[in-house]
DOTIRO-290148 format. One line per field, with one value per atom (N, C-alpha, C, CB): residue number from 1; residue in three letters; x, y negated, z negated; atom name. Coordinates in Angstrom, 3 decimals. Glycine has a CB too. Layout:
<recs>
resi <- (NUM, ...)
resn <- (ALA, ...)
x <- (X, ...)
y <- (Y, ...)
z <- (Z, ...)
name <- (CA, ...)
</recs>
This chain:
<recs>
resi <- (1, 1, 1, 1, 2, 2, 2, 2, 3, 3, 3, 3, 4, 4, 4, 4, 5, 5, 5, 5, 6, 6, 6, 6, 7, 7, 7, 7, 8, 8, 8, 8, 9, 9, 9, 9, 10, 10, 10, 10, 11, 11, 11, 11, 12, 12, 12, 12, 13, 13, 13, 13, 14, 14, 14, 14, 15, 15, 15, 15, 16, 16, 16, 16, 17, 17, 17, 17, 18, 18, 18, 18, 19, 19, 19, 19, 20, 20, 20, 20, 21, 21, 21, 21, 22, 22, 22, 22, 23, 23, 23, 23, 24, 24, 24, 24, 25, 25, 25, 25, 26, 26, 26, 26, 27, 27, 27, 27, 28, 28, 28, 28, 29, 29, 29, 29, 30, 30, 30, 30, 31, 31, 31, 31, 32, 32, 32, 32, 33, 33, 33, 33, 34, 34, 34, 34, 35, 35, 35, 35, 36, 36, 36, 36, 37, 37, 37, 37, 38, 38, 38, 38, 39, 39, 39, 39, 40, 40, 40, 40, 41, 41, 41, 41, 42, 42, 42, 42, 43, 43, 43, 43, 44, 44, 44, 44, 45, 45, 45, 45, 46, 46, 46, 46, 47, 47, 47, 47, 48, 48, 48, 48, 49, 49, 49, 49, 50, 50, 50, 50, 51, 51, 51, 51, 52, 52, 52, 52, 53, 53, 53, 53, 54, 54, 54, 54, 55, 55, 55, 55, 56, 56, 56, 56, 57, 57, 57, 57, 58, 58, 58, 58, 59, 59, 59, 59, 60, 60, 60, 60, 61, 61, 61, 61, 62, 62, 62, 62, 63, 63, 63, 63, 64, 64, 64, 64, 65, 65, 65, 65, 66, 66, 66, 66, 67, 67, 67, 67, 68, 68, 68, 68, 69, 69, 69, 69, 70, 70, 70, 70, 71, 71, 71, 71, 72, 72, 72, 72, 73, 73, 73, 73, 74, 74, 74, 74, 75, 75, 75, 75, 76, 76, 76, 76, 77, 77, 77, 77, 78, 78, 78, 78, 79, 79, 79, 79, 80, 80, 80, 80, 81, 81, 81, 81, 82, 82, 82, 82, 83, 83, 83, 83, 84, 84, 84, 84, 85, 85, 85, 85, 86, 86, 86, 86, 87, 87, 87, 87, 88, 88, 88, 88, 89, 89, 89, 89, 90, 90, 90, 90, 91, 91, 91, 91, 92, 92, 92, 92, 93, 93, 93, 93, 94, 94, 94, 94, 95, 95, 95, 95, 96, 96, 96, 96, 97, 97, 97, 97, 98, 98, 98, 98, 99, 99, 99, 99, 100, 100, 100, 100, 101, 101, 101, 101, 102, 102, 102, 102, 103, 103, 103, 103, 104, 104, 104, 104, 105, 105, 105, 105, 106, 106, 106, 106, 107, 107, 107, 107, 108, 108, 108, 108, 109, 109, 109, 109, 110, 110, 110, 110, 111, 111, 111, 111)
resn <- (UNK, UNK, UNK, UNK, UNK, UNK, UNK, UNK, UNK, UNK, UNK, UNK, UNK, UNK, UNK, UNK, UNK, UNK, UNK, UNK, UNK, UNK, UNK, UNK, UNK, UNK, UNK, UNK, UNK, UNK, UNK, UNK, UNK, UNK, UNK, UNK, UNK, UNK, UNK, UNK, UNK, UNK, UNK, UNK, UNK, UNK, UNK, UNK, UNK, UNK, UNK, UNK, UNK, UNK, UNK, UNK, UNK, UNK, UNK, UNK, UNK, UNK, UNK, UNK, UNK, UNK, UNK, UNK, UNK, UNK, UNK, UNK, UNK, UNK, UNK, UNK, UNK, UNK, UNK, UNK, UNK, UNK, UNK, UNK, UNK, UNK, UNK, UNK, UNK, UNK, UNK, UNK, UNK, UNK, UNK, UNK, UNK, UNK, UNK, UNK, UNK, UNK, UNK, UNK, UNK, UNK, UNK, UNK, UNK, UNK, UNK, UNK, UNK, UNK, UNK, UNK, UNK, UNK, UNK, UNK, UNK, UNK, UNK, UNK, UNK, UNK, UNK, UNK, UNK, UNK, UNK, UNK, UNK, UNK, UNK, UNK, UNK, UNK, UNK, UNK, UNK, UNK, UNK, UNK, UNK, UNK, UNK, UNK, UNK, UNK, UNK, UNK, UNK, UNK, UNK, UNK, UNK, UNK, UNK, UNK, UNK, UNK, UNK, UNK, UNK, UNK, UNK, UNK, UNK, UNK, UNK, UNK, UNK, UNK, UNK, UNK, UNK, UNK, UNK, UNK, UNK, UNK, UNK, UNK, UNK, UNK, UNK, UNK, UNK, UNK, UNK, UNK, UNK, UNK, UNK, UNK, UNK, UNK, UNK, UNK, UNK, UNK, UNK, UNK, UNK, UNK, UNK, UNK, UNK, UNK, UNK, UNK, UNK, UNK, UNK, UNK, UNK, UNK, UNK, UNK, UNK, UNK, UNK, UNK, UNK, UNK, UNK, UNK, UNK, UNK, UNK, UNK, UNK, UNK, UNK, UNK, UNK, UNK, UNK, UNK, UNK, UNK, UNK, UNK, UNK, UNK, UNK, UNK, UNK, UNK, UNK, UNK, UNK, UNK, UNK, UNK, UNK, UNK, UNK, UNK, UNK, UNK, UNK, UNK, UNK, UNK, UNK, UNK, UNK, UNK, UNK, UNK, UNK, UNK, UNK, UNK, UNK, UNK, UNK, UNK, UNK, UNK, UNK, UNK, UNK, UNK, UNK, UNK, UNK, UNK, UNK, UNK, UNK, UNK, UNK, UNK, UNK, UNK, UNK, UNK, UNK, UNK, UNK, UNK, UNK, UNK, UNK, UNK, UNK, UNK, UNK, UNK, UNK, UNK, UNK, UNK, UNK, UNK, UNK, UNK, UNK, UNK, UNK, UNK, UNK, UNK, UNK, UNK, UNK, UNK, UNK, UNK, UNK, UNK, UNK, UNK, UNK, UNK, UNK, UNK, UNK, UNK, UNK, UNK, UNK, UNK, UNK, UNK, UNK, UNK, UNK, UNK, UNK, UNK, UNK, UNK, UNK, UNK, UNK, UNK, UNK, UNK, UNK, UNK, UNK, UNK, UNK, UNK, UNK, UNK, UNK, UNK, UNK, UNK, UNK, UNK, UNK, UNK, UNK, UNK, UNK, UNK, UNK, UNK, UNK, UNK, UNK, UNK, UNK, UNK, UNK, UNK, UNK, UNK, UNK, UNK, UNK, UNK, UNK, UNK, UNK, UNK, UNK, UNK, UNK, UNK, UNK, UNK, UNK, UNK, UNK, UNK, UNK, UNK, UNK, UNK, UNK, UNK, UNK, UNK, UNK, UNK, UNK, UNK, UNK, UNK, UNK, UNK, UNK, UNK, UNK, UNK, UNK, UNK, UNK, UNK, UNK, UNK, UNK, UNK, UNK, UNK, UNK, UNK)
x <- (30.412, 31.045, 31.935, 29.991, 33.212, 34.083, 34.007, 35.539, 34.677, 34.563, 35.156, 35.243, 35.917, 36.515, 35.622, 37.846, 34.529, 33.647, 32.535, 33.054, 32.155, 31.083, 29.921, 31.559, 28.760, 27.569, 26.856, 26.622, 26.598, 25.847, 24.598, 26.716, 23.517, 22.260, 21.597, 21.323, 21.298, 20.598, 19.293, 21.460, 18.244, 16.960, 16.803, 15.776, 17.145, 17.092, 15.660, 17.898, 14.695, 13.302, 12.580, 12.590, 13.302, 12.685, 12.047, 13.718, 10.781, 10.079, 10.001, 8.665, 10.517, 10.566, 9.323, 11.817, 8.795, 7.653, 8.110, 6.951, 7.149, 7.461, 8.215, 6.165, 9.269, 10.117, 11.314, 9.316, 11.323, 12.425, 13.687, 12.025, 14.844, 16.141, 16.474, 17.256, 16.460, 16.729, 18.091, 15.618, 19.013, 20.325, 21.200, 21.037, 20.981, 21.790, 20.922, 22.388, 21.279, 20.462, 20.378, 21.026, 21.309, 21.267, 20.245, 22.635, 19.763, 18.836, 17.386, 18.970, 17.150, 15.798, 15.391, 14.812, 14.131, 13.633, 12.310, 13.472, 11.936, 10.700, 9.484, 10.626, 8.468, 7.223, 6.567, 6.264, 5.706, 4.900, 4.144, 3.919, 4.079, 3.410, 4.345, 2.305, 5.638, 6.636, 7.833, 7.076, 8.653, 9.833, 11.000, 9.575, 12.195, 13.386, 13.855, 14.522, 13.824, 14.203, 15.037, 12.944, 16.240, 17.168, 17.368, 16.645, 17.496, 17.768, 16.630, 19.004, 15.428, 14.261, 13.109, 13.868, 12.370, 11.185, 10.097, 10.686, 9.601, 8.573, 7.351, 9.111, 6.187, 4.916, 4.697, 3.775, 4.186, 3.799, 2.446, 3.756, 2.036, 0.708, -0.339, 0.448, -1.315, -2.354, -2.063, -2.534, -0.826, -0.439, -1.072, 1.066, -1.293, -1.894, -0.819, -2.575, -0.909, 0.092, -0.479, 0.619, -1.496, -2.153, -1.271, -3.435, -0.310, 0.581, 1.822, 0.973, 1.991, 3.141, 4.484, 3.034, 4.490, 5.748, 6.202, 5.608, 5.275, 5.668, 5.082, 5.240, 4.347, 3.683, 4.543, 2.447, 5.608, 6.512, 6.146, 7.999, 5.583, 5.255, 6.515, 4.136, 6.652, 7.833, 7.764, 7.966, 8.888, 8.933, 7.948, 10.366, 7.389, 6.381, 4.983, 6.689, 4.883, 3.574, 3.507, 3.319, 2.306, 2.102, 1.001, 1.745, 1.007, -0.034, -1.229, 0.490, -2.336, -3.548, -4.706, -3.777, -5.438, -6.547, -6.077, -7.704, -4.888, -4.283, -3.909, -5.223, -3.808, -3.420, -2.336, -4.658, -1.284, -0.257, -0.848, 1.031, -0.780, -1.341, -0.283, -2.586, -0.354, 0.604, 0.351, 0.526, 1.436, 1.358, 1.002, 2.683, 0.467, 0.145, 1.416, -0.444, 1.286, 2.425, 3.116, 3.409, 2.799, 3.422, 2.754, 3.339, 3.533, 3.029, 2.004, 4.189, 0.950, -0.082, -0.589, -1.256, -1.364, -1.930, -3.442, -1.418, -4.085, -5.543, -6.082, -6.099, -7.391, -8.054, -8.974, -8.840, -8.861, -9.715, -9.443, -11.149, -8.235, -7.863, -7.594, -6.616, -8.669, -8.524, -7.938, -9.864, -8.073, -7.605, -6.098, -7.991, -5.345, -3.889, -3.350, -3.256, -4.193, -3.758, -4.270, -4.265, -3.593, -4.016, -5.453, -3.068, -6.061, -7.427, -7.510, -7.886, -8.633, -8.922, -8.082, -8.696, -7.568, -6.813, -7.249, -5.278, -7.097, -7.380, -6.211, -8.708, -6.159, -5.131, -5.615, -4.815, -4.940, -5.275, -3.989, -6.015, -4.045, -2.857, -1.638, -2.546, -1.871, -0.821, -0.127, 0.212, -0.786, -0.225, -1.321, 0.432, -1.014, -1.972, -2.100, -1.520, -3.321, -3.566, -4.709, -3.885, -4.568, -5.609, -6.909, -5.149, -8.009, -9.326, -9.614, -10.417, -10.599, -11.020, -11.368, -12.228, -10.863, -11.126, -10.073, -12.452, -9.088, -8.011, -6.668, -8.049, -5.739, -4.406, -3.340, -4.135, -2.257, -1.161, -0.421, -0.180, -0.126, 0.631, 1.454, -0.314, 2.748, 3.651, 3.150, 3.816, 2.632, 2.184, 0.748, 3.047, 0.121, -1.284, -2.130, -1.516, -3.437, -4.358, -5.270, -5.188, -5.118, -5.855, -6.787, -4.882, -7.836, -8.802, -8.419, -10.209)
y <- (-25.065, -24.067, -24.792, -23.164, -24.377, -25.005, -24.248, -25.058, -24.739, -24.197, -22.791, -25.124, -22.326, -20.994, -19.904, -21.002, -20.305, -19.326, -18.933, -19.879, -17.707, -17.199, -16.814, -15.986, -17.200, -16.861, -15.697, -18.087, -14.659, -13.512, -13.338, -12.198, -13.104, -12.943, -11.643, -14.141, -10.813, -9.565, -9.584, -8.332, -9.105, -8.986, -7.533, -9.447, -7.268, -5.893, -5.435, -5.765, -6.331, -5.979, -5.635, -7.110, -5.548, -5.216, -3.844, -5.264, -3.775, -2.498, -2.000, -2.624, -0.809, -0.230, 0.598, 0.627, 0.465, 1.267, 2.677, 0.618, 3.576, 4.924, 4.805, 5.790, 5.572, 5.500, 4.592, 5.030, 3.790, 2.879, 3.608, 1.888, 3.030, 3.610, 3.268, 3.098, 4.265, 4.042, 4.614, 4.673, 4.741, 5.333, 4.440, 5.622, 3.145, 2.191, 1.571, 1.095, 1.801, 1.284, -0.237, 1.748, -0.902, -2.360, -2.846, -2.892, -1.946, -2.382, -2.385, -1.487, -1.920, -1.915, -0.526, -2.458, -0.418, 0.876, 1.175, 0.908, 2.425, 2.842, 2.302, 4.382, 1.922, 1.431, 2.514, 0.955, 2.081, 3.007, 3.923, 2.246, 5.201, 6.157, 6.811, 5.483, 6.403, 7.021, 7.450, 6.044, 8.314, 8.854, 8.823, 10.308, 8.476, 8.502, 9.948, 7.588, 10.453, 11.842, 11.870, 12.767, 12.408, 12.443, 11.045, 13.401, 10.058, 8.658, 7.964, 8.590, 8.534, 7.928, 7.932, 8.694, 6.816, 6.765, 7.630, 5.293, 8.588, 9.496, 9.443, 10.942, 9.635, 9.534, 10.705, 9.457, 10.401, 11.430, 11.995, 10.868, 13.078, 13.648, 12.566, 14.882, 12.506, 11.482, 10.274, 11.042, 10.146, 9.014, 9.072, 8.959, 7.901, 7.783, 8.001, 6.389, 9.119, 9.455, 9.329, 10.872, 8.485, 8.352, 7.675, 7.574, 6.851, 6.163, 7.022, 4.752, 7.589, 8.469, 7.759, 9.082, 6.420, 5.687, 5.560, 4.314, 5.634, 5.500, 6.603, 4.152, 7.513, 8.553, 9.765, 8.971, 9.598, 10.700, 11.269, 10.234, 12.462, 13.100, 13.732, 14.165, 13.681, 14.274, 15.790, 13.815, 16.446, 17.904, 18.498, 18.428, 19.637, 20.275, 19.793, 20.041, 18.830, 18.320, 18.317, 16.886, 18.158, 18.061, 17.046, 19.446, 16.467, 15.507, 16.289, 14.478, 16.194, 16.913, 15.934, 18.174, 15.726, 14.760, 13.377, 15.229, 12.975, 11.660, 11.411, 10.587, 12.474, 12.354, 13.392, 12.548, 12.984, 13.945, 14.849, 13.215, 16.151, 17.114, 18.139, 17.816, 18.585, 19.563, 20.923, 19.656, 21.583, 22.909, 23.955, 23.269, 25.068, 26.189, 26.590, 27.400, 26.819, 27.193, 26.020, 27.928, 24.779, 23.602, 23.268, 22.398, 22.671, 22.266, 21.144, 21.814, 21.187, 20.149, 19.923, 20.544, 18.879, 18.588, 18.587, 17.236, 18.841, 18.853, 20.225, 17.812, 20.344, 21.602, 21.374, 22.158, 22.197, 22.029, 20.745, 22.070, 20.246, 18.966, 19.167, 18.357, 19.394, 19.702, 18.541, 20.086, 17.314, 16.142, 16.166, 14.871, 16.799, 16.817, 18.104, 16.595, 19.103, 20.369, 20.446, 21.590, 21.258, 21.432, 21.948, 22.402, 21.810, 22.297, 23.769, 22.085, 24.148, 25.531, 25.983, 26.476, 25.019, 25.330, 24.387, 25.218, 24.852, 24.049, 24.171, 24.495, 23.235, 23.262, 24.168, 21.817, 25.301, 26.244, 26.642, 27.506, 26.586, 26.920, 26.109, 28.432, 24.833, 23.873, 24.195, 23.811, 24.986, 25.336, 25.286, 26.743, 24.746, 24.780, 26.233, 23.841, 26.749, 28.150, 28.231, 28.992, 29.138, 29.327, 29.795, 30.344, 29.302, 29.722, 31.144, 28.759, 31.769, 33.120, 33.166, 33.572, 34.166, 34.322, 33.688, 33.742, 33.006, 32.360, 32.921, 30.817, 33.016, 33.557, 32.512, 34.831, 32.512, 31.569, 31.901, 31.571, 30.857, 31.007, 29.742, 31.277, 29.828, 28.668, 27.470, 28.280, 27.691, 26.610, 26.197, 25.439, 26.671, 26.364, 27.552, 26.032, 27.357, 28.431, 28.707, 28.061, 29.884, 30.227, 31.404, 30.557, 31.481, 32.577, 33.781, 32.119)
z <- (-1.726, -0.902, 0.103, -0.192, 0.179, 1.166, 2.486, 0.657, 3.482, 4.834, 4.971, 5.809, 3.977, 4.045, 3.445, 3.335, 2.799, 2.183, 3.150, 0.878, 3.068, 3.917, 3.023, 4.779, 3.431, 2.663, 3.341, 2.527, 2.572, 3.102, 2.254, 3.103, 2.912, 2.197, 2.621, 2.451, 1.640, 1.905, 1.140, 1.512, 1.769, 1.096, 0.670, 2.019, -0.595, -1.089, -1.332, -2.371, -1.169, -1.389, -0.093, -2.084, 1.010, 2.289, 2.202, 3.432, 2.611, 2.626, 4.053, 2.008, 4.280, 5.615, 5.893, 5.780, 7.095, 7.525, 7.868, 8.734, 8.046, 8.510, 9.826, 8.676, 9.965, 11.148, 10.955, 12.323, 9.870, 9.601, 9.171, 8.543, 9.471, 9.129, 7.682, 10.089, 6.816, 5.393, 4.991, 4.536, 5.957, 5.691, 4.821, 6.995, 4.853, 4.101, 3.019, 5.033, 1.755, 0.654, 0.676, -0.682, 1.353, 1.449, 2.470, 1.808, 3.331, 4.376, 3.898, 5.594, 2.693, 2.150, 1.728, 3.163, 1.335, 0.890, 1.576, -0.645, 1.567, 2.235, 1.488, 2.333, 2.249, 1.669, 0.828, 2.767, -0.060, -0.840, 0.116, -1.777, -0.205, 0.668, 1.660, 1.403, 1.612, 2.481, 1.640, 3.611, 2.208, 1.536, 2.516, 1.013, 2.012, 2.859, 2.982, 2.277, 4.193, 4.456, 5.725, 4.588, 5.629, 6.772, 7.356, 7.866, 6.475, 6.829, 7.576, 7.664, 7.537, 8.181, 7.181, 9.496, 7.103, 6.243, 6.867, 6.046, 6.102, 6.607, 5.706, 6.704, 6.326, 5.620, 4.671, 6.613, 3.480, 2.528, 2.931, 1.086, 2.276, 2.513, 2.280, 1.590, 3.160, 3.087, 3.953, 1.672, 4.457, 5.293, 6.678, 5.423, 7.262, 8.597, 9.658, 8.784, 10.364, 11.383, 12.789, 11.162, 12.951, 14.252, 15.295, 14.101, 14.867, 15.798, 16.023, 15.261, 17.227, 17.466, 17.340, 18.834, 17.387, 17.261, 15.815, 17.871, 14.861, 13.460, 12.599, 12.924, 13.196, 12.425, 12.178, 13.111, 11.413, 11.108, 9.743, 11.138, 9.705, 8.435, 7.851, 8.619, 6.513, 5.890, 5.962, 4.430, 5.705, 5.782, 4.783, 5.513, 5.152, 4.316, 4.615, 2.877, 5.557, 5.971, 7.493, 5.401, 7.999, 9.440, 9.709, 10.055, 10.896, 11.270, 11.802, 12.338, 11.088, 11.457, 11.351, 10.549, 12.433, 12.469, 12.036, 11.564, 12.500, 12.245, 10.786, 12.690, 9.976, 8.569, 8.280, 7.616, 7.544, 7.130, 6.054, 6.605, 6.294, 5.344, 4.965, 5.938, 3.697, 3.186, 3.810, 1.655, 4.192, 4.788, 3.735, 5.468, 4.200, 3.320, 2.573, 4.130, 1.274, 0.449, -0.220, 1.271, 0.181, -0.419, -1.752, 0.540, -2.637, -3.943, -3.782, -4.858, -4.585, -4.551, -5.969, -3.594, -6.145, -7.458, -7.365, -7.998, -8.479, -8.501, -8.148, -7.543, -8.223, -7.901, -6.721, -9.120, -5.709, -4.539, -3.787, -4.947, -3.884, -3.270, -1.784, -3.969, -1.015, 0.408, 1.204, 0.990, 0.728, 1.472, 1.696, 0.737, 0.813, 0.950, 1.547, -0.382, 1.741, 2.343, 3.778, 1.511, 4.596, 5.986, 6.044, 6.726, 7.224, 7.416, 7.040, 8.876, 6.481, 6.066, 4.882, 7.225, 4.093, 2.877, 1.763, 3.124, 0.538, -0.650, -1.615, -1.330, -2.560, -3.595, -4.727, -4.121, -4.884, -5.953, -6.669, -5.388, -8.003, -8.811, -8.364, -8.713, -8.072, -7.693, -6.371, -8.778, -5.516, -4.206, -3.150, -4.239, -1.978, -0.873, -0.417, 0.316, -0.474, -0.125, 0.872, -1.388, 1.827, 2.842, 2.192, 3.911, 2.712, 2.246, 2.707, 2.751, 2.077, 2.446, 3.929, 1.592, 4.618, 6.043, 6.930, 6.371, 6.320, 7.075, 6.625, 6.891, 7.538, 7.243, 7.524, 8.072, 6.712, 6.965, 8.257, 5.792, 9.031, 10.268, 10.481, 11.485, 10.220, 10.345, 9.557, 11.811, 8.344, 7.478, 7.689, 7.670, 8.759, 9.026, 8.594, 10.536, 8.519, 8.155, 9.340, 6.885, 9.923, 11.143, 10.890, 12.292, 11.690, 11.518, 12.346, 11.895)
name <- (N, CA, C, CB, N, CA, C, CB, N, CA, C, CB, N, CA, C, CB, N, CA, C, CB, N, CA, C, CB, N, CA, C, CB, N, CA, C, CB, N, CA, C, CB, N, CA, C, CB, N, CA, C, CB, N, CA, C, CB, N, CA, C, CB, N, CA, C, CB, N, CA, C, CB, N, CA, C, CB, N, CA, C, CB, N, CA, C, CB, N, CA, C, CB, N, CA, C, CB, N, CA, C, CB, N, CA, C, CB, N, CA, C, CB, N, CA, C, CB, N, CA, C, CB, N, CA, C, CB, N, CA, C, CB, N, CA, C, CB, N, CA, C, CB, N, CA, C, CB, N, CA, C, CB, N, CA, C, CB, N, CA, C, CB, N, CA, C, CB, N, CA, C, CB, N, CA, C, CB, N, CA, C, CB, N, CA, C, CB, N, CA, C, CB, N, CA, C, CB, N, CA, C, CB, N, CA, C, CB, N, CA, C, CB, N, CA, C, CB, N, CA, C, CB, N, CA, C, CB, N, CA, C, CB, N, CA, C, CB, N, CA, C, CB, N, CA, C, CB, N, CA, C, CB, N, CA, C, CB, N, CA, C, CB, N, CA, C, CB, N, CA, C, CB, N, CA, C, CB, N, CA, C, CB, N, CA, C, CB, N, CA, C, CB, N, CA, C, CB, N, CA, C, CB, N, CA, C, CB, N, CA, C, CB, N, CA, C, CB, N, CA, C, CB, N, CA, C, CB, N, CA, C, CB, N, CA, C, CB, N, CA, C, CB, N, CA, C, CB, N, CA, C, CB, N, CA, C, CB, N, CA, C, CB, N, CA, C, CB, N, CA, C, CB, N, CA, C, CB, N, CA, C, CB, N, CA, C, CB, N, CA, C, CB, N, CA, C, CB, N, CA, C, CB, N, CA, C, CB, N, CA, C, CB, N, CA, C, CB, N, CA, C, CB, N, CA, C, CB, N, CA, C, CB, N, CA, C, CB, N, CA, C, CB, N, CA, C, CB, N, CA, C, CB, N, CA, C, CB, N, CA, C, CB, N, CA, C, CB, N, CA, C, CB, N, CA, C, CB, N, CA, C, CB, N, CA, C, CB, N, CA, C, CB, N, CA, C, CB, N, CA, C, CB, N, CA, C, CB, N, CA, C, CB, N, CA, C, CB, N, CA, C, CB, N, CA, C, CB, N, CA, C, CB, N, CA, C, CB, N, CA, C, CB, N, CA, C, CB, N, CA, C, CB)
</recs>
């Protein structure tokens, strides 16, 4: 390399934590368990959102008991998969649905 050449090095394998700026594909990609949404890495359902500085749950989920959980009406997998749905809801027919005695209210299930 002569003195007129410039060397640039990018690490395309950089994994960004939740809260990381994923607007530029050259800056890296979101870590497993996160999704790039509105140019920010956000936690998927089941992610640990206990740290308010990096605990950004993706849309369709909310931070409940320090875990990102899918809101009522959101698509889910499995049967009775309460771990991925908000409190007082279970996964039925591939959708988070409020349990008997609870009503949907802004994605949550309230009594």
